[in-house]
C-alpha positions in Angstrom: -11.5 4.0 31.7 -10.4 1.1 29.5 -6.7 1.3 28.5 -5.5 -0.9 25.6 -1.7 -1.1 25.1 0.2 -2.4 22.1 -2.4 -1.2 19.6 -1.4 -1.2 16.0 -2.1 1.9 14.0 -3.9 1.2 10.7 -3.1 4.6 9.0 0.2 4.2 7.1 2.8 1.5 6.2 4.9 2.2 9.3 2.1 0.4 11.2 3.3 1.5 14.6 2.4 -1.2 17.1 3.2 0.7 20.4 0.1 2.9 20.7 -1.9 3.2 23.9 -5.6 3.9 23.5 -7.9 5.1 26.3 -11.6 4.5 26.0 -14.4 5.8 28.2 -18.1 5.2 27.7 -17.4 3.7 24.3 -15.5 6.8 23.1 -11.8 7.1 22.4 -10.5 9.8 24.7 -6.8 9.7 24.4 -4.1 8.1 22.1 -0.5 7.9 23.2 2.6 7.4 21.2 0.9 8.1 17.9 1.8 10.7 15.3 -0.8 13.3 14.4 -2.1 11.2 11.5 -2.5 8.1 13.7 -4.0 10.1 16.5 -6.6 11.5 14.2 -7.4 8.0 12.9 -8.5 6.9 16.3 -9.9 10.2 17.9 -11.9 11.0 14.8 -13.0 7.5 13.8 -16.7 8.5 14.2 -16.3 11.6 12.0 -17.8 11.4 8.6 -19.2 7.9 9.0 -20.9 6.3 6.0 -24.6 5.3 6.2 -26.2 2.2 4.5 -28.1 3.2 1.5 -29.3 2.0 -2.0 -29.7 4.5 -4.8 -29.3 7.3 -2.3 -32.1 6.1 0.0 -31.5 4.8 3.5 -31.5 1.0 3.8 -30.5 -1.7 6.2 -27.1 -3.3 6.0 -28.8 -6.6 5.2 -30.6 -5.1 2.3 -27.4 -3.5 1.0 -25.5 -6.8 1.1 -28.3 -8.6 -0.7 -28.4 -5.9 -3.4 -24.7 -6.1 -3.8 -24.8 -9.9 -4.2 -27.4 -9.5 -6.8 -25.4 -7.0 -8.9 -22.2 -9.1 -8.6 -23.9 -12.4 -9.5 -25.3 -10.8 -12.7 -22.2 -9.0 -13.7 -20.3 -10.3 -16.8 -17.0 -8.5 -16.2 -16.8 -7.1 -12.6 -14.0 -5.3 -10.8 -12.9 -5.5 -7.2 -10.6 -2.7 -6.1 -9.2 -1.0 -3.0 -8.4 -3.2 0.0 -5.1 -1.7 1.2 -6.8 -0.1 4.2 -8.3 -3.3 5.5 -6.9 -6.4 7.1 -5.6 -9.7 5.8 -8.7 -11.9 6.3 -10.9 -9.4 4.5 -8.3 -9.4 1.6 -8.5 -13.1 1.4 -12.3 -13.0 1.3 -12.1 -10.4 -1.5 -9.8 -12.7 -3.5 -12.3 -15.6 -2.9 -15.1 -13.5 -4.2 -13.1 -12.5 -7.2 -12.4 -16.1 -8.0 -16.0 -17.0 -7.6 -17.4 -14.4 -10.0 -14.5 -14.3 -12.4 -13.6 -10.7 -11.6 -10.6 -8.5 -12.1 -9.0 -7.7 -8.7 -6.6 -4.8 -8.1 -5.6 -2.6 -5.2 -4.3 0.9 -4.7 -0.6 -0.2 -5.4 -1.7 -0.2 -9.0 -1.6 3.6 -9.1 1.3 4.2 -6.6 4.0 1.5 -6.0 3.1 -1.0 -8.7 6.4 -0.1 -10.5 8.2 -1.2 -7.3 6.5 -4.6 -7.4 7.3 -5.0 -11.1 11.0 -4.1 -10.4 11.2 -6.7 -7.7 9.9 -9.3 -10.1 12.6 -8.3 -12.5 15.8 -8.1 -10.3 14.8 -9.1 -6.8 14.9 -7.0 -3.6 18.1 -6.6 -1.5 16.2 -5.5 1.6 15.8 -5.8 5.4 13.5 -5.1 8.2 13.1 -1.6 9.7 14.6 -3.1 12.9 17.8 -3.6 11.0 17.7 0.0 9.8 17.3 1.2 13.4 20.1 -1.0 14.7 22.6 -1.0 11.9 22.2 1.7 9.3 24.8 4.5 9.4 23.8 5.9 6.0 20.2 6.5 5.1 19.1 7.9 1.6 15.6 9.1 1.1 14.9 9.4 -2.7 11.7 10.9 -4.0 9.9 10.5 -0.7 8.9 12.8 2.2 8.7 10.7 5.4 8.5 13.8 7.6 5.0 14.3 6.4 3.9 11.0 5.0 5.4 8.7 7.7 6.1 11.0 10.7 7.3 8.2 13.0 9.5 6.4 10.5 12.4 8.8 11.2 12.0 8.7 15.0 11.4 5.0 15.4 13.7 3.6 12.7 15.7 5.7 10.3 17.0 9.1 11.6 17.0 9.7 15.4 16.3 6.1 16.6 19.0 4.6 18.8 19.9 1.1 18.0 22.4 -1.7 18.8 25.2 -0.4 16.5 23.8 3.2 16.4 23.7 4.0 20.2 23.9 7.8 19.6 21.0 7.8 17.2 21.2 10.8 14.9 24.9 11.3 15.6 25.7 7.9 14.3 24.0 8.4 10.9 24.4 10.4 7.7 21.1 11.3 6.1 20.9 12.2 2.4 17.7 13.5 0.7 17.4 13.4 -3.1 14.4 15.0 -4.7 13.2 17.5 -7.3 12.3 20.0 -4.7 12.8 20.7 -1.0 10.3 19.3 1.4 10.0 19.1 5.2 12.2 16.0 5.0 15.1 18.1 3.7 15.4 19.7 7.1 16.4 16.5 8.8 19.1 15.6 6.2 22.8 16.3 6.3 22.8 16.9 2.6 20.1 17.7 0.0 20.7 16.9 -3.7 18.2 18.5 -6.0 17.8 16.8 -9.3 16.0 17.5 -12.5 12.6 15.9 -12.9 12.6 12.6 -14.9 16.4 12.2 -14.6 16.3 9.3 -12.0 17.1 6.5 -14.4 20.1 8.3 -15.8 21.4 9.1 -12.4 21.2 5.6 -11.1 22.9 4.3 -14.2 25.7 6.7 -13.7 26.0 5.9 -10.0 26.2 2.2 -10.8 29.0 2.9 -13.3 30.9 4.9 -10.7 30.5 2.1 -8.2 32.0 -0.3 -10.8 35.0 2.0 -11.2 34.0 3.5 -14.6 34.4 7.3 -14.5 32.5 9.5 -17.0 33.8 12.5 -18.8 30.7 14.7 -18.2 30.2 17.9 -16.2 26.8 17.1 -14.7 24.1 14.5 -14.6 20.5 15.2 -13.7 21.4 18.9 -13.1 23.9 18.0 -10.4 27.7 18.4 -10.9 29.5 15.1 -11.5 31.8 15.7 -8.5 28.8 15.5 -6.2 27.8 12.1 -7.5 31.4 10.9 -7.0 31.2 12.1 -3.3 27.9 10.2 -2.9 29.3 7.0 -4.3 32.3 7.3 -2.0 30.0 7.8 0.9 27.9 4.7 0.0 30.9 2.5 -0.5 32.4 3.6 2.9 29.2 3.0 4.9 29.0 0.1 7.3 25.3 -0.4 6.5 23.4 1.7 4.0 19.7 1.8 3.1 18.0 3.5 0.1 14.3 4.4 0.8 12.3 5.6 -2.2 8.7 6.8 -2.6 6.3 7.8 -5.3 8.6 10.5 -6.5 10.5 7.7 -8.1 7.7 5.3 -9.1 5.4 7.9 -10.7 8.0 9.8 -12.8 9.3 9.0 -16.3 10.8 5.6 -16.4 8.4 4.0 -13.8 9.5 0.5 -12.9 12.8 0.9 -14.8 13.8 3.6 -12.2 13.4 1.0 -9.5 15.2 -1.6 -11.4 18.2 0.8 -11.8 18.0 1.7 -8.1 18.0 -2.0 -7.0 20.8 -2.9 -9.3 22.8 0.0 -7.7 22.1 -1.5 -4.2 23.1 -5.0 -5.4 26.4 -3.6 -6.9 27.2 -1.9 -3.6 27.2 -5.3 -1.9 30.6 -5.8 -3.4 31.9 -3.2 -0.9 29.4 -3.1 2.0 25.9 -4.0 3.2 23.5 -1.8 1.2 19.7 -2.4 1.1 16.7 -0.9 -0.6 13.1 -0.5 0.6 10.1 1.5 -0.6 8.2 3.7 1.8 4.7 2.4 1.5 1.6 4.5 2.1 -1.6 2.7 3.2 -1.7 0.7 6.4 -1.9 -2.7 4.9 -0.8 -2.2 1.3 2.0 -4.7 1.7 -0.4 -7.2 3.1 -2.7 -7.1 0.0 0.3 -7.7 -2.3 1.5 -10.5 0.0 -1.9 -12.2 0.1 -2.7 -11.7 -3.6 0.7 -13.2 -4.5 0.3 -16.1 -2.2 -3.2 -16.8 -3.5 -2.7 -16.1 -7.2 1.0 -15.8 -7.9 0.8 -12.1 -8.8 0.9 -8.9 -6.6 -1.6 -6.7 -8.4 -3.8 -6.4 -11.5 -5.0 -10.0 -11.5 -7.8 -11.3 -13.8 -9.7 -14.4 -12.8 -12.3 -14.4 -15.6 -11.1 -17.6 -17.2 -11.1 -19.6 -13.9 -7.3 -19.1 -13.4 -5.2 -16.1 -12.5 -3.7 -13.9 -15.3 -1.4 -10.9 -14.7 -0.9 -8.2 -17.2 -0.4 -4.6 -16.0 -1.9 -2.2 -18.5 -4.5 -4.7 -19.5 -5.9 -5.7 -16.1 -4.9 -2.8 -13.9 -7.7 -0.7 -12.6 -7.1 2.6 -14.3 -6.8 1.0 -17.7 -9.8 -1.3 -17.3 -12.0 1.7 -16.4 -10.5 4.1 -18.9 -11.4 1.6 -21.7 -14.9 1.1 -20.2 -14.6 -2.7 -20.0 -16.0 -3.6 -16.6 -19.8 -3.6 -16.0 -19.9 -3.5 -12.2 -17.4 -2.5 -9.4 -17.0 -3.3 -5.8 -14.7 -0.8 -4.0 -13.5 -1.7 -0.6 -11.8 0.9 1.7 -10.7 3.2 -1.1 -11.8 6.5 -2.7 -11.6 5.4 -6.4 -13.6 8.3 -7.7 -11.4 10.8 -5.9 -8.1 9.3 -6.8 -8.3 7.6 -10.2 -7.7 9.5 -13.5 -10.7 11.5 -14.8 -11.6 9.1 -17.6 -11.5 6.1 -15.3 -13.5 7.8 -12.6 -16.1 8.8 -15.2 -16.7 5.2 -16.2 -16.9 3.9 -12.6 -19.8 6.3 -11.9 -21.7 5.0 -15.0 -21.9 1.4 -13.9 -23.4 -0.3 -10.8 -21.0 0.7 -8.1 -20.8 -0.9 -4.6 -18.8 0.8 -1.9 -17.7 -0.8 1.4 -16.1 1.9 3.6 -16.3 3.2 7.1 -16.3 6.8 6.0 -18.0 9.0 3.4 -15.9 9.8 0.3 -16.4 11.0 -3.2 -16.9 7.3 -4.1 -19.7 6.7 -1.5 -21.5 9.8 -2.7 -22.0 8.4 -6.2 -22.2 4.7 -5.3 -25.4 2.8 -6.0 -24.9 0.8 -2.9 -23.0 2.0 0.3 -22.2 -0.6 3.0 -20.6 0.9 6.1 -18.0 -1.3 7.7 -16.2 -1.4 11.1 -12.8 0.1 10.6 -10.0 -2.5 10.8 -7.6 -1.8 13.6 -10.1 0.5 15.4 -13.4 -1.3 15.6 -12.4 -4.7 14.1 -9.6 -7.1 14.6 -7.3 -8.5 12.0 -3.7 -8.7 10.8 -1.6 -6.2 8.8 1.8 -6.3 7.2 4.2 -3.5 8.0 6.0 -2.0 5.0 9.0 -4.3 5.7 6.7 -7.4 5.4 6.4 -8.0 9.2 2.8 -9.2 10.1 1.3 -7.4 13.1 -2.0 -8.0 14.9 -4.6 -5.3 14.7 -6.7 -4.9 17.9 -10.3 -3.7 18.3 -10.6 -0.9 20.8 -14.2 0.2 20.4 -17.4 -1.3 19.1 -19.1 -0.5 15.8 -22.8 -0.8 14.8 -21.6 -2.2 11.5 -20.0 -5.5 10.5 -16.3 -5.8 9.5 -15.1 -5.9 5.9 -14.5 -9.6 6.4 -18.1 -10.3 7.5 -19.6 -8.2 4.7 -17.5 -10.0 2.0 -18.4 -13.4 3.5 -22.1 -12.5 3.3 -21.8 -11.3 -0.2 -20.1 -14.5 -1.2 -22.9 -16.4 0.4 -25.5 -14.3 -1.5 -23.7 -14.8 -4.8 -23.4 -18.6 -4.2 -27.2 -18.8 -3.7 -27.9 -16.9 -6.9 -25.3 -18.7 -9.0 -24.8 -22.2 -7.6 -23.0 -23.2 -10.8 -20.1 -20.9 -9.9 -19.7 -22.8 -6.6 -19.7 -26.2 -8.5 -17.1 -24.8 -10.9 -14.8 -23.9 -8.0 -15.3 -27.1 -6.1 -15.7 -30.0 -8.6 -17.0 -33.3 -7.3 -14.4 -35.8 -6.2 -13.8 -38.7 -8.6 -15.2 -42.1 -7.5 -12.4 -44.0 -9.2 -12.6 -47.0 -11.5 
């Protein structure tokens, strides 16, 4: 029995790094310290594995990679998408490939937390690590999110029952507020639930900020909630020793989009006149923060980047994945570790199935079922090593606990780059101009 401790879970943005995985005869037999989602990620990693194929017919991985390189080398306006469920080095390789072939590159944040990224660009982010939440936060507000189901260990490790330096009694030292349009399992762990009208978030944050600044409003209710309840919430926030506002897609994907997050962050900033008050999104995929970090570091922008002119351009709505596909602009697509067909809007999914589609993924999905080329990969964090960013921007190593018959995402992308370079050597020369010999 091989026992590996300190394993990082690749499933969600909490990226728990305290798992213990037991392997016997090349099979994972037991996973300790994981939630049900993380445990299934490891125990069922062999379930529904993809197989290498071209046009629905079985092929070797080598043949699939060569065919993928041929398609991407000939494409005039390709798309690279996905990447939030893989590791940092593979993400870097994807950006290198996008630069080489002049592609659009986007990731799954584009259809979930892109408004959060835009808001941070607008007003900044008064934030902290999850360790600070565990050790200091005596007021935790969950707004438009459901951590009890989406991030089961976030409450127990960091935000609700966790015992910290200045919260030694855990749950007894904290006040938990849940704000949403309907009750969810997260409501049961809160001291108070505030049910608001759909699409009223921007209005509510604006009113809360006015109240924090000392401006009272002569209205009976805001967002379907009596004004007196908002006054009590503001008093609670101002009296907290250390507060944190966590938000989810219930805030980013409702009317107002990034302006909702701008208003929320301005509220947190205004509260700093009275106390420590931070804001942080609850991110979904295991390395979604890592992709935004690497893409920003490499190109200057966190998502929806176009490299067709030889330099990065950023314009959400023009270069974001759903819009590109809905307008039918791209002529080839490489999807890495994402189910684009199953999750994108109908019109976008329809176009992606009409063009040469390459899918790199450990598992079968709606995308692999319609892809022209399917290249199975070793799953990062289970059968391949790497690095992932936790949702609070802390990098963590990902360990390999079992072997895979397939190469990693990083290896596959490296070989596709080599294949494209052979077919289009002028692209390599464009990226790496000859050094000047001087006068």
